N, C-alpha and C positions, 0 to 999 in steps of 0.2 A: 504494500500500500504506500502510495506516495505521501510524503509529509506535506508537500505544498504543490503548487502548480508550476513554480519556477518560471513564471512568465517573463521575467527580466533576463533570463539566460539565453544567449544566442544559441541557435541550433548547432553550430559547429562545436561549441563547448560541450554540450550534452552528447553529441555524437562521438567526440573524442574520448570522453569519459566512458561511454558505453563500449566503444571498441577496446579500450584499455581493460575494463572490468570483464567483459565477455570473452575477449580473445587474446588478452595479454599484449596488445599493440601499444607501443610507446606513444605517449602524449608529447606535446611541446614542453619547453622548459617552465613556462608559467604554470600549467596544470600539474606538471610533475612536482613542483614546489608545493602546490596546494595539497596534492596527494601525500606528500612526505610530511605534511603538517609544518611546513617551513613558511609561515606567512610573511616573515620579513622578506624573504627571497621572492615570494609571490607578489608582494606589493612592488618590489623593484622591477619585476618583469611584466606586470600587468599593463595592458594598453588602457586608454582612457575609458573604454566601455567596461572592461572587466574590473577595474579598480572600484567602480561604483557598485558592483554586485558580488564582492568577495564574500560577504556573509551568506548570500544565497548559494554561491558555489560551495562554501563550507557545509551548508545544510544539505545540499544535494549529495555531496560526498558522504556525509555522515549517515543519511537516511536511505540513499538509493544504491550505494556501491558496497559490495560485500566487505565486511570488516577485515578479513585477512589481507586485503590488498591496499590498505592505506594506513597512514599514521606515523610512519618512519621511513627513512631512506632504505633500510634493510627490507622492510615489508614490501615496498614498491619494487625493489630489485628482484626479490624472490618471486613476486607475481609476474614480472616481465620474463623471468627465466622459466615460467610454467606455461601451460596451455591456456590460461585464463579460466574464467568461471565456466563457460560452456564446455571446455575441455575437461575441467575437473569434474563436472557433473557426469560426463561420459565415462570418465575413469571410475568414479564412485559407483555408478549404476551399470557398469559394463556386464556384470554377471547377474543382473536382475531382469525381470520382465518389464520394468518401467522404461518408458521412452522419454528421451530428452529432446525438446524442440529447439 
């Protein structure tokens, strides 16, 4: 369930975060700083649109992105070295009758 509507977030930001979470695809430096919980770096890298919505980005990451893939540089790197959320679901349910979409 979504925490909010995230109306102020640009579609490219949400798409980049979803590709990262779902498939382990690297984001740009700004979003990586956000994912690593390095908001000093995020503020330095943010463009004028994203600096205005840092709180909304933080809420999106907190509520919509799986906890194992954000919060520190090590968690982010570990996630990038893995197959992402969709890949992990396939691994976990590989021997079950459940299907992953």
